[in-house]
C-alpha positions in Angstrom: 15.4 -40.3 19.1 12.9 -43.1 20.1 9.8 -43.6 17.9 6.7 -41.6 18.7 4.8 -44.8 19.4 7.2 -46.0 22.1 5.6 -44.1 25.0 2.2 -45.4 23.9 3.4 -48.9 23.7 5.0 -48.6 27.1 1.8 -47.2 28.6 -0.4 -49.9 27.1 1.9 -52.7 28.1 2.4 -51.4 31.7 -1.1 -50.3 32.5 -3.4 -52.1 30.2 -5.1 -48.7 29.5 -7.7 -48.2 32.3 -8.9 -51.7 32.7 -7.8 -53.5 35.9 -5.0 -56.0 35.0 -5.1 -59.6 36.1 -2.5 -58.9 38.7 -1.5 -55.7 40.5 1.1 -54.4 38.0 2.2 -50.8 38.6 4.3 -48.5 36.6 7.2 -47.4 38.8 9.0 -45.1 36.3 12.4 -44.1 37.7 11.3 -44.9 41.3 8.3 -44.5 43.4 7.3 -40.8 43.8 4.4 -41.2 46.1 6.6 -40.5 49.1 7.1 -37.0 47.8 3.5 -36.4 47.0 0.0 -36.2 48.5 -3.1 -38.4 47.9 -6.7 -38.8 49.0 -9.2 -41.4 47.7 -12.5 -40.4 46.1 -15.0 -41.5 43.5 -13.0 -39.6 40.9 -9.3 -39.1 41.3 -7.6 -36.0 39.9 -3.9 -36.2 39.1 -1.5 -33.4 40.0 2.1 -32.7 39.1 4.0 -30.0 40.9 7.7 -29.2 41.1 7.9 -29.7 44.8 11.6 -30.2 44.6 14.0 -28.6 42.2 17.2 -30.6 41.9 17.3 -34.4 41.3 20.5 -36.2 41.9 21.2 -38.9 39.3 23.8 -41.6 39.0 26.2 -41.4 36.1 24.4 -42.4 33.0 26.1 -45.4 31.3 23.3 -46.2 28.8 23.7 -49.9 29.8 21.1 -49.8 32.6 18.2 -47.6 33.6 19.4 -44.6 35.7 18.6 -44.9 39.3 17.2 -41.9 41.1 18.7 -41.5 44.5 16.5 -38.6 45.6 15.3 -35.1 44.6 16.5 -32.3 46.8 16.0 -28.5 47.2 12.5 -28.2 48.6 10.3 -25.4 47.2 7.6 -24.0 49.4 5.8 -22.0 46.7 4.9 -25.1 44.5 3.7 -26.8 47.7 1.3 -23.9 48.2 0.1 -24.6 44.7 -0.4 -28.3 45.5 -2.3 -27.4 48.7 -4.5 -25.0 46.7 -5.5 -28.1 44.6 -6.3 -30.0 47.8 -8.2 -27.0 49.2 -10.3 -26.7 46.0 -11.1 -30.5 46.0 -12.3 -30.3 49.6 -14.3 -27.2 48.9 -16.0 -28.8 45.9 -16.8 -31.9 47.9 -18.6 -29.7 50.4 -20.5 -27.9 47.6 -24.1 -29.4 47.3 -24.6 -27.9 43.8 -21.3 -29.0 42.1 -20.9 -32.7 41.6 -23.6 -33.7 44.1 -23.1 -37.2 45.4 -19.7 -37.5 43.9 -16.5 -37.1 46.0 -13.3 -36.1 44.3 -10.0 -37.5 45.4 -6.5 -36.5 44.3 -3.1 -38.0 43.7 -0.3 -35.4 43.6 3.3 -36.2 42.7 6.5 -34.3 42.4 7.8 -33.5 38.9 11.1 -32.2 40.3 11.3 -29.7 37.3 12.9 -32.4 35.2 11.8 -34.6 32.3 12.4 -38.0 33.7 10.6 -37.2 36.9 7.7 -35.5 35.2 7.3 -38.2 32.6 7.5 -41.0 35.2 5.0 -39.2 37.4 2.6 -38.7 34.5 2.8 -42.3 33.5 2.3 -43.4 37.1 -0.8 -41.3 37.4 -2.6 -42.5 34.3 -1.7 -46.1 35.0 -2.6 -46.1 38.6 0.9 -47.3 39.5 2.1 -46.6 43.1 -1.4 -46.3 44.4 -3.7 -48.7 46.3 -3.3 -52.1 44.6 -6.7 -53.3 45.7 -8.2 -51.1 43.1 -5.7 -50.0 40.4 -7.2 -47.1 38.5 -5.7 -44.3 36.5 -6.7 -40.7 36.8 -8.8 -39.3 33.9 -7.1 -35.9 34.1 -3.8 -34.3 35.2 -3.5 -30.9 36.7 0.0 -29.8 35.6 2.8 -29.6 34.9 4.4 -26.2 35.7 7.1 -26.3 33.1 6.3 -25.9 29.4 9.0 -28.4 28.4 7.7 -31.1 30.7 4.1 -30.4 29.6 5.1 -30.8 25.9 6.6 -34.2 26.7 3.6 -35.3 28.8 1.0 -34.0 26.3 2.8 -35.7 23.4 3.0 -39.0 25.4 -0.6 -38.9 26.8 -2.3 -37.3 23.8 -2.9 -40.5 21.8 -4.9 -41.8 24.8 -6.9 -38.6 25.1 -5.9 -37.9 28.7 -6.6 -34.2 29.2 -4.0 -32.0 31.0 -4.8 -28.7 32.5 -1.6 -26.7 33.3 -1.5 -23.8 35.6 1.9 -22.4 34.5 3.0 -24.0 31.2 2.8 -20.9 28.9 4.7 -21.9 25.8 3.0 -20.6 22.7 3.7 -23.9 21.0 1.1 -25.6 23.2 -1.7 -23.7 21.5 -1.3 -26.0 18.5 -4.5 -28.1 18.8 -3.4 -30.4 16.1 -0.2 -31.4 18.0 -1.6 -31.0 21.5 -5.4 -31.7 21.4 -5.5 -32.8 25.0 -3.8 -29.7 26.5 -5.5 -27.0 28.4 -4.2 -24.2 30.6 -5.4 -21.5 32.9 -2.4 -19.2 32.2 -2.3 -17.1 29.0 0.0 -18.3 26.2 3.5 -16.9 26.0 2.6 -15.4 22.7 0.7 -12.7 24.6 3.4 -12.4 27.3 6.0 -11.7 24.5 3.5 -9.3 22.9 3.2 -7.4 26.1 6.9 -7.2 26.5 7.1 -5.8 23.0 4.5 -3.2 23.9 6.5 -2.2 26.9 9.7 -1.9 24.8 7.9 0.2 22.2 6.2 2.4 24.9 9.5 3.4 26.5 11.4 3.9 23.2 13.9 1.1 23.8 15.4 -0.1 20.5 18.5 -2.0 21.6 17.7 -4.8 24.0 19.3 -8.0 25.0 17.7 -11.4 25.6 18.7 -14.3 27.8 16.6 -17.5 27.7 16.6 -21.0 29.0 17.4 -23.4 26.2 14.0 -25.0 25.9 10.6 -24.3 24.3 9.6 -21.8 26.9 12.6 -19.6 26.5 13.4 -20.0 22.8 9.8 -19.5 21.6 9.2 -16.6 24.0 12.2 -14.7 22.6 11.2 -15.6 19.0 7.7 -14.2 19.4 9.1 -11.1 21.0 11.6 -10.6 18.2 8.9 -10.9 15.6 6.6 -8.5 17.4 9.2 -5.7 17.8 10.9 -6.1 14.4 8.4 -3.8 12.6 8.9 -1.1 15.3 12.6 -0.9 14.6 13.7 -2.7 17.7 16.7 -5.0 17.5 18.3 -7.7 19.7 21.7 -6.6 20.8 22.4 -10.2 21.8 20.5 -13.4 22.4 22.1 -15.8 24.8 20.8 -19.2 25.9 21.7 -21.5 28.7 20.9 -25.0 29.9 19.5 -25.5 33.3 21.9 -28.5 33.8 25.0 -26.4 32.9 23.9 -23.0 34.3 26.8 -22.7 36.7 29.3 -23.0 33.8 27.2 -20.7 31.6 27.0 -17.9 34.1 30.4 -16.3 33.3 29.6 -16.1 29.6 26.2 -14.6 30.3 27.6 -12.0 32.6 30.4 -11.0 30.2 27.9 -10.5 27.3 25.5 -8.4 29.4 28.4 -6.3 30.9 30.0 -5.6 27.5 26.8 -4.8 25.6 25.5 -1.3 25.2 22.0 -2.6 25.7 20.6 -1.3 29.0 17.4 -3.5 28.8 17.7 -7.2 29.2 14.8 -9.7 28.8 15.1 -12.9 30.8 12.9 -15.9 30.0 13.8 -18.4 32.7 12.6 -20.3 35.8 12.9 -18.3 38.9 15.8 -20.3 40.4 17.8 -19.8 37.2 16.9 -16.1 37.0 18.0 -15.7 40.6 21.3 -17.3 40.0 22.0 -15.0 37.0 21.0 -11.9 38.9 23.1 -12.9 41.9 26.2 -13.4 39.6 25.5 -10.0 38.0 25.3 -8.4 41.4 28.6 -10.0 42.4 30.3 -8.7 39.3 28.9 -5.2 39.9 26.9 -5.1 36.6 24.5 -2.4 37.4 22.2 0.1 35.7 20.3 -2.5 33.8 16.5 -2.8 33.4 15.5 -6.4 33.5 12.2 -7.5 31.9 11.0 -10.5 33.8 8.8 -13.3 32.4 6.0 -14.5 34.5 8.0 -17.5 35.7 10.1 -15.3 38.0 8.5 -11.8 38.1 6.7 -12.5 41.5 9.1 -15.0 43.1 9.2 -14.5 46.8 12.5 -16.2 47.2 14.1 -13.7 44.8 12.4 -10.7 46.4 13.6 -11.8 49.9 17.2 -12.4 48.8 19.4 -9.6 50.2 22.0 -10.3 47.5 19.5 -9.1 44.9 18.3 -6.0 46.7 20.4 -3.6 44.6 20.4 -5.2 41.2 16.8 -6.2 41.3 15.5 -2.7 41.9 13.6 -1.5 38.8 12.8 -4.9 37.4 9.7 -4.8 35.2 7.8 -8.0 35.0 4.8 -9.7 33.4 2.7 -11.5 36.1 -0.3 -13.6 35.9 -3.3 -11.7 37.2 -3.7 -12.0 40.9 -7.0 -13.0 42.5 -8.0 -13.9 46.1 -9.0 -17.3 47.3 -11.2 -16.8 50.4 -10.3 -19.2 53.2 -7.1 -20.4 51.7 -4.8 -18.7 54.2 -6.6 -20.2 57.2 -6.5 -23.6 55.5 -2.7 -23.3 54.9 -2.0 -22.2 58.4 -3.9 -25.3 59.7 -1.8 -27.8 57.7 0.2 -30.3 59.8 2.4 -33.2 58.9 0.2 -35.6 60.9 -2.6 -35.0 58.4 -0.5 -36.7 55.7 1.5 -39.5 57.4 4.6 -40.6 55.5 4.5 -37.5 53.2 8.1 -36.3 52.8 7.1 -33.0 51.3 5.3 -31.8 54.4 8.2 -33.1 56.5 10.5 -30.8 54.3 8.2 -27.9 54.9 8.4 -28.4 58.7 12.2 -28.8 58.5 12.6 -25.6 56.5 10.2 -23.5 58.5 11.0 -24.7 62.1 14.4 -26.2 61.7 13.4 -29.5 63.2 12.3 -32.9 62.0 8.7 -33.9 62.6 9.4 -37.7 62.3 12.2 -40.1 62.6 12.4 -40.4 58.9 13.3 -36.8 58.6 16.7 -35.1 58.3 19.2 -36.8 60.6 21.1 -33.6 61.5 18.0 -31.8 62.7 16.5 -32.1 66.2 13.1 -33.7 66.5 10.1 -31.3 66.7 8.2 -30.9 69.9 4.8 -31.3 68.3 3.7 -27.8 69.3 4.9 -26.2 66.1 2.1 -24.4 64.1 1.9 -22.2 61.0 -0.6 -19.9 62.6 1.9 -17.2 63.4 4.5 -17.9 60.8 5.3 -15.5 58.0 6.6 -17.5 55.0 6.2 -18.1 51.3 3.9 -21.1 52.0 1.3 -19.2 53.9 1.6 -15.9 52.0 -1.7 -15.4 50.1 -1.4 -11.7 49.5 -0.8 -12.1 45.8 -2.2 -15.4 44.5 -1.3 -15.8 40.9 -0.2 -19.3 39.9 -2.0 -20.5 43.1 -5.2 -19.1 41.7 -4.5 -20.7 38.3 -4.3 -24.1 40.1 -7.6 -23.4 41.9 -9.2 -22.3 38.7 -8.0 -25.5 36.9 -9.5 -27.7 39.5 -12.9 -25.9 39.2 -12.7 -26.2 35.4 -12.2 -29.9 35.7 -15.0 -30.2 38.3 -17.5 -28.3 36.1 -16.5 -30.5 33.1 -17.1 -33.6 35.3 -20.4 -32.2 36.5 -21.6 -31.7 32.9 -20.4 -35.2 32.0 -22.1 -36.9 34.9 -25.3 -34.9 34.5 -26.1 -37.1 31.5 -26.6 -34.1 29.1 -28.7 -34.9 26.1 -26.1 -33.3 23.8 -25.1 -35.7 21.2 -21.5 -36.6 21.3 -19.3 -39.3 19.8 -18.7 -40.6 23.3 -22.3 -40.7 24.6 -23.2 -44.0 26.5 -26.6 -45.3 27.4 -25.9 -44.9 31.1 -23.7 -42.4 32.9 -21.0 -44.0 34.8 -19.2 -42.9 38.0 -15.7 -43.2 39.3 -13.5 -45.5 37.4 -16.0 -45.8 34.5 -15.2 -42.2 33.4 -13.1 -42.2 30.2 -10.6 -39.5 29.7 -11.9 -38.8 26.1 -15.3 -38.0 27.5 -13.8 -35.6 30.0 -11.7 -34.1 27.2 -14.8 -33.3 25.2 -16.5 -31.5 28.1 -13.4 -29.6 29.1 -13.3 -28.2 25.6 -16.8 -26.8 26.1 -16.7 -25.9 29.8 -18.1 -22.4 30.7 -18.8 -21.3 34.2 -18.7 -18.2 36.4 -16.1 -18.1 39.1 -16.7 -17.0 42.7 -15.3 -13.6 41.7 -17.9 -13.2 39.0 -15.5 -13.9 36.1 -16.7 -15.8 33.1 -14.3 -18.6 32.4 -13.9 -20.8 29.3 -11.2 -22.2 27.1 -10.5 -20.8 23.7 -8.7 -23.6 21.8 -7.3 -24.8 25.1 -6.1 -21.3 26.1 -7.5 -19.1 28.8 -8.3 -15.4 28.5 -5.4 -12.9 28.2 -5.1 -11.0 31.5 -1.8 -9.9 33.0 -0.5 -7.6 35.7 2.6 -5.4 35.1 4.8 -5.5 38.3 7.8 -3.4 39.3 10.4 -4.4 41.8 10.9 -1.6 44.4 12.8 -1.3 47.6 10.8 -2.1 50.8 11.3 -0.5 54.2 13.4 -3.5 55.5 15.9 -3.0 52.7 14.7 -6.0 50.6 12.5 -5.9 47.6 8.8 -6.0 47.0 6.8 -5.8 43.8 4.2 -3.2 43.1 1.5 -3.6 40.4 1.9 -0.7 38.0 -0.3 -1.8 35.1 -2.6 -4.3 33.6 -3.2 -6.1 30.3 -6.6 -6.8 29.1 -6.5 -8.6 25.7 -4.6 -6.4 23.3 -4.7 -3.4 25.6 -1.9 -2.3 27.9 -2.8 0.1 30.8 0.3 1.4 32.6 0.9 4.0 35.3 4.3 5.3 34.3 4.6 7.6 37.4 4.4 4.6 39.7 7.5 2.9 38.2 10.8 3.0 40.0 13.8 2.6 37.7 17.3 1.3 38.7 19.2 3.5 41.1 15.9 5.2 42.1 15.7 7.4 39.0 12.4 8.8 37.9 13.4 9.2 34.2 13.1 6.3 31.8 16.5 4.9 31.0 17.6 4.8 27.4 18.6 1.6 25.6 19.6 2.4 22.1 22.4 1.5 19.7 22.4 5.0 18.2 21.0 8.3 19.4 17.8 9.1 17.5 18.3 11.3 14.5 17.3 14.9 15.3 15.0 16.9 13.1 16.8 18.0 10.0 18.5 14.6 9.6 17.5 11.2 8.4 18.5 7.6 9.3 20.9 5.8 7.0 21.5 2.1 7.9 25.0 0.9 8.3 26.0 -2.0 6.0 26.1 -5.3 7.8 24.6 -3.9 11.0 21.1 -4.1 12.5 18.6 -1.4 11.5 18.8 0.0 15.0 22.4 1.0 14.4 22.5 3.8 11.9 24.1 7.1 10.9 22.2 10.4 10.9 22.7 12.2 7.6 21.6 15.9 7.1 18.7 16.5 4.7 19.6 17.9 1.4 18.8 21.5 0.5 15.1 21.8 -0.2 14.3 18.8 2.1 13.3 18.7 5.7 12.6 16.3 8.5 10.6 17.7 11.4 10.4 14.7 13.6 13.0 12.7 15.7 14.2 9.5 14.1 12.9 10.3 10.6 13.6 7.6 8.0 13.6 9.9 5.1 13.5 13.7 4.3 10.5 15.3 2.7 10.8 17.8 -0.1 9.4 21.2 0.5 6.6 22.5 -1.8 7.8 24.5 -4.9 7.2 27.9 -3.3 9.1 26.9 -0.1 12.6 26.0 0.9 14.3 24.4 3.9 15.7 26.6 6.6 19.2 26.5 7.8 18.4 23.6 10.2 16.4 21.6 7.6 13.6 21.2 10.0 11.1 23.6 8.6 9.9 24.8 5.1 10.0 28.5 4.8 8.7 30.7 2.0 11.3 31.3 -0.7 12.6 34.8 -1.2 11.4 36.2 -4.4 14.4 37.3 -6.5 14.3 39.7 -9.5 16.3 42.8 -10.5 14.3 45.4 -8.6 14.4 49.2 -8.7 15.8 49.4 -5.2 18.5 46.9 -5.7 22.0 48.4 -5.9 22.7 46.5 -9.2 19.4 47.7 -10.6 20.1 51.3 -9.6 23.6 51.1 -11.2 22.3 49.7 -14.5 19.5 52.3 -14.6 22.0 55.0 -14.0 24.2 53.8 -16.8 21.1 53.4 -19.1 19.9 57.0 -18.4 23.4 58.3 -18.7 23.8 56.6 -22.1 20.6 58.1 -23.3 21.6 61.5 -22.0 25.0 61.3 -23.8 23.2 60.3 -26.9 20.8 63.3 -26.6 23.8 65.5 -26.0 25.5 64.2 -29.1 22.3 64.9 -31.0 22.2 68.4 -29.6 25.8 69.0 -30.8 24.9 67.7 -34.2 21.8 69.7 -34.3 23.6 72.9 -33.3 26.3 72.3 -35.9 23.9 70.9 -38.5 25.0 73.4 -41.1 28.7 72.7 -40.7 30.5 70.7 -43.5 31.2 67.7 -41.3 27.6 67.2 -40.2 26.3 67.7 -43.7 28.9 65.5 -45.2 27.9 62.6 -42.9 24.3 62.4 -44.0 22.8 64.3 -41.1 19.4 62.8 -41.5 20.7 59.2 -41.1 22.9 60.4 -38.2 19.9 61.9 -36.3 17.9 58.7 -37.0 20.8 56.6 -35.7 21.1 58.8 -32.6 17.3 58.3 -32.0 17.7 54.6 -32.3 20.7 54.6 -29.9 18.7 56.6 -27.3 15.9 54.0 -27.6 18.4 51.2 -27.1 19.7 52.8 -23.9 16.2 53.5 -22.6 14.8 50.0 -23.4 17.2 48.6 -20.8 14.9 50.2 -18.2 12.1 47.9 -19.1 14.2 44.9 -17.9 14.4 46.3 -14.3 11.5 45.7 -11.9 9.1 42.9 -11.1 8.2 41.0 -14.3 4.6 41.4 -15.5 2.9 40.3 -18.7 3.1 43.8 -20.3 6.7 44.4 -19.3 7.8 41.0 -20.6 6.3 41.8 -24.0 7.5 45.4 -24.0 11.1 44.7 -23.2 11.6 42.2 -26.0 9.7 44.3 -28.5 11.6 47.5 -27.7 14.9 45.6 -27.7 14.3 44.0 -31.0 12.9 47.0 -32.9 15.4 49.6 -31.5 18.5 47.6 -32.4 17.2 46.8 -35.8 16.5 50.5 -36.3 20.0 51.2 -35.2 21.6 48.6 -37.4 19.4 49.6 -40.4 20.7 53.2 -40.2 24.3 52.0 -40.0 23.7 49.6 -42.9 22.3 52.4 -45.0 25.2 54.7 -44.0 27.6 52.0 -45.1 25.8 51.6 -48.4 25.9 55.4 -48.9 29.7 55.3 -48.4 30.0 52.6 -51.0 27.7 54.4 -53.4 29.5 57.7 -52.9 32.8 56.1 -53.8 31.4 54.5 -56.9 29.8 57.8 -58.0 33.2 59.4 -58.2 34.1 57.1 -61.1 33.4 58.3 -64.6 30.0 57.3 -65.9 28.8 56.1 -62.4 25.3 57.0 -61.5 24.7 54.7 -58.4 24.3 57.6 -56.1 21.3 58.9 -58.0 19.5 55.6 -57.4 20.1 55.7 -53.7 19.0 59.1 -52.6 17.3 60.3 -49.5 14.0 58.7 -50.3 15.6 55.3 -50.9 17.6 55.6 -47.8 14.5 56.3 -45.7 12.6 53.5 -47.4 15.5 51.1 -46.7 15.6 51.9 -43.0 11.8 51.6 -42.8 11.8 48.3 -44.7 14.5 46.7 -42.6 12.8 47.9 -39.4 9.3 46.7 -40.6 10.7 43.2 -41.1 11.7 43.0 -37.4 8.4 44.6 -36.4 6.5 41.9 -38.4 8.6 39.1 -36.7 7.9 40.6 -33.3 4.2 40.9 -34.0 3.9 37.3 -35.0 5.9 36.2 -32.0 3.8 38.3 -29.5 0.6 37.0 -31.1 1.4 33.3 -31.2 3.5 32.7 -28.1 4.5 35.9 -26.3 7.0 36.2 -23.5 5.4 36.0 -20.1 6.4 36.0 -16.4 7.7 32.8 -15.0 8.5 31.6 -11.5 11.7 29.6 -11.7 12.2 27.4 -8.7 15.0 25.2 -10.0 17.9 27.6 -10.2 18.5 28.8 -6.7 17.3 26.8 -3.7 16.3 29.4 -1.2 15.0 31.8 -3.8 12.2 31.9 -6.4 13.4 33.6 -9.6 10.8 35.8 -11.2 11.8 36.1 -14.9 10.4 36.6 -18.3 10.4 33.5 -20.3 10.6 33.9 -24.0 7.5 31.9 -24.7 8.4 30.7 -28.2 12.1 29.9 -28.6 11.6 30.1 -32.4 10.2 33.6 -32.2 13.0 34.8 -29.9 15.6 33.1 -32.2 14.2 34.8 -35.3 14.4 38.2 -33.5 18.1 37.6 -32.5 18.9 36.0 -35.8 17.6 39.0 -37.8 19.7 41.4 -35.6 22.7 39.1 -36.1 22.1 39.1 -39.9 22.0 42.9 -40.2 25.1 43.2 -37.9 27.0 40.7 -40.1 26.1 42.5 -43.4 27.0 45.8 -41.8 30.4 44.5 -40.7 31.1 42.9 -44.0 30.3 46.0 -46.1 32.1 48.3 -43.7 35.1 46.0 -43.7 35.2 46.0 -47.5 34.8 49.7 -47.6 37.3 50.5 -44.8 40.0 51.8 -47.3 37.7 53.7 -49.6 38.4 57.5 -49.7 35.7 58.7 -47.3 35.5 61.8 -45.3 36.7 61.3 -41.7 37.2 57.5 -42.0 33.4 56.7 -41.8 33.8 53.1 -43.0 36.6 52.3 -40.5 34.5 53.7 -37.6 31.5 51.6 -38.6 33.8 48.5 -38.9 35.1 49.0 -35.3 31.6 49.6 -34.0 30.3 46.4 -35.7 33.3 44.5 -34.3 32.5 45.7 -30.8 28.8 45.0 -31.3 29.4 41.4 -32.5 32.0 40.7 -29.7 29.5 41.9 -27.0 26.7 39.7 -28.2 28.9 36.6 -28.8 30.2 36.9 -25.2 26.6 37.5 -24.1 25.4 34.0 -24.9 27.6 32.0 -22.5 27.3 34.6 -19.8 23.6 34.7 -20.1 23.3 30.9 -19.8 25.6 30.6 -16.8 24.3 33.6 -14.8 21.8 32.7 -12.0 18.7 34.6 -11.1 18.7 38.3 -11.4 22.2 38.3 -12.8 20.8 36.8 -16.0 18.7 40.0 -16.5 21.8 42.1 -15.5 23.9 40.4 -18.2 21.3 41.1 -20.8 21.1 44.8 -19.8 24.8 45.0 -19.8 25.0 43.6 -23.3 22.4 46.1 -24.5 24.3 49.0 -22.9 27.7 47.8 -24.0 26.7 47.4 -27.6 24.8 50.7 -27.7 27.8 52.5 -26.1 30.2 50.9 -28.6 28.1 52.1 -31.5 27.8 55.6 -30.0 31.5 55.9 -29.2 32.9 54.5 -32.4 30.7 56.3 -34.8 30.1 59.7 -33.1 33.0 60.3 -30.8 35.5 61.2 -33.6 33.0 63.6 -35.1 32.2 65.2 -31.8 35.9 65.5 -31.2 36.4 67.6 -34.4 33.2 69.6 -33.9 33.9 70.5 -30.3 37.7 70.4 -29.9 39.0 71.0 -33.4 36.5 73.3 -35.1 39.2 74.5 -37.5 39.0 71.2 -39.2 35.2 71.5 -39.6 35.5 73.4 -42.9 34.8 72.8 -46.5 38.4 73.6 -47.4 39.7 71.0 -45.0 37.2 68.5 -46.2 38.1 69.1 -49.9 41.8 68.9 -49.0 41.2 65.6 -47.3 39.4 64.3 -50.4 42.2 65.5 -52.7 44.9 63.7 -50.6 42.9 60.5 -50.9 42.6 60.9 -54.5 
């Protein structure tokens, strides 16, 4: 890469800055370009660079000699209209008595040919005065141009050290906003940063998340897509592909570009390119029948007449959405353009090319050899062509605005303002005495009102952000026309969605997504190694919902709510408890009442036969107390059914603890009586005298009072209370009684377990003692059943969910009470009711004798 100082050295050596050289030495660049331009003398010359032709033909580059330009072909009428707008503005200013009075503006317009060598050569020729009138070699103090961002970067870098200002009408690369790198660059077109931001707004507005991008491989295309990608990244938009091409190798790149666009699932494609390149790509896509794509057009081709009038693009171009520079009228321009004739600019090849293209004849002998000579009567007054079309002036107006901005800056400079500047001189000069740095200073501060009433000024070299949004639609003649469907004012996008026509004439917005949006009830889960736009939709977990499309995460429902079946709404949880109208509750209540009824029936039998030997021999008072305790055990189960409340939670545990201790106390005392009775039959034994009825009652009362004391302390310090359990069953809220103090509950159960263990141990030891009707054996069996039930109760209680927990507890109470009732009283009732002949004293004494 050549050193940065090389262009400056070349410029200084060839032109001697702006001082007239001793001899007429002109910078010729790659060849004289004046033949392809326009010029007019004046006190102050304005330079202009326009891509009047599009395709230079070069010799093979050998790098041993400078390349020789043969010619530049492929005339472009639209850029010529831009150049003529500059000429029109200069002539209009020269007629204005209030702007630059006494000063005539001239111009020197050259062709940049859309290529670096031509643009750089033209720029150097303009600032050095080369190729102009040798009687007075003078460089222009300012250049209007160039159109291309890439060429503008090269020119601004080269001319920047000399302070030569450039005012571009179409170079929109965001990089040119860097005032440290390009302090001499101005433009009347918004920066591409805002164009890319507007494209990002369109993509977000229509919900496109999977888009492709094609860009020319230069600063304009690469930086445009880069800014767009950064703008949409936060909105979850991804680039399905990003393909670049070189303008020099476009023909060979087209098959690759078409293949990528055709194979991609992206239905929206952004194209940052010059209009000729975009047209070639669209034509190739149409030839390969790649349809149903929405193309987002950059301002470089969104309003190109040559593309709109191309029949090959009539189908594929329908539905294009483009960013366009704001259109504005230029009064009098159309009449001026229709009055242009080649004779006004003798020797100008560019007007000769216009005549050849428009009328198919050559206006001079130097024209195209294969075309007939013109008759001289040709006129543009009745012609309909791109050159004279002023219906939508966009870039043309930017050129017009750039000339007026320079004119106002010159006016301020020549008005000898008293503003103190580093470049102030004692006298204000005219013409060739104007230094570019002076003009650069005033351009930076220019502020004026246009003929349309618009305030115009530069902000760091950039103009205000205004765009039109255009849509390509079918016209009556079968070709295409663009319709303005929206506007951009600064950061605001105003769009008329109903006016947009999409490809194939559809009214609905086409989709361009990698994955269908996740429906409510699901969330997005990114795929490993793929862009964030490609994801899987996972259903929300139970208790979580997503009620919007494309949710990133699921939200957990409040504690009193749960997700519905579709996981898109939180619904109130069903309150679950063992209720009175529940079939399980009814069954358990029936068993409870039945158990109590059987217990009362047994008591009635014992009461009716209380004077029989069997009842009297089994300590009838303790038997009645035991039956009362068993009835209470059956009935306390009823307290566990129903909606938990503070009093029911306390009552059920108190009744359960006291009734079972009363029951076990009676059994324990009965067991002790059996042991005492056996010992009293031995000679000299008096144990039974010390454990009479009074002691038996006192023992039962004592054992029961201990449990009552434990329960009182428990209920006083940390009683059981209702609790809403939301963690067990998802869709249900479990209403239950929590024990409050685990220690208190443990003491209650532990004391019951202790009495049961002592009862079982004494009964087991006394099982073979000679007792009436095997009382000790029956107590042993009852305690065995009792302990087995409550040992099995613990794991069943812990593992049972919801109301089944209460049901297990009730079942344990009923099962243990039924075991005690059956094992202790069933044999006696059997003898009393079914074998009354054995319920005699004789049978009882005989049974004792046999044991003895």
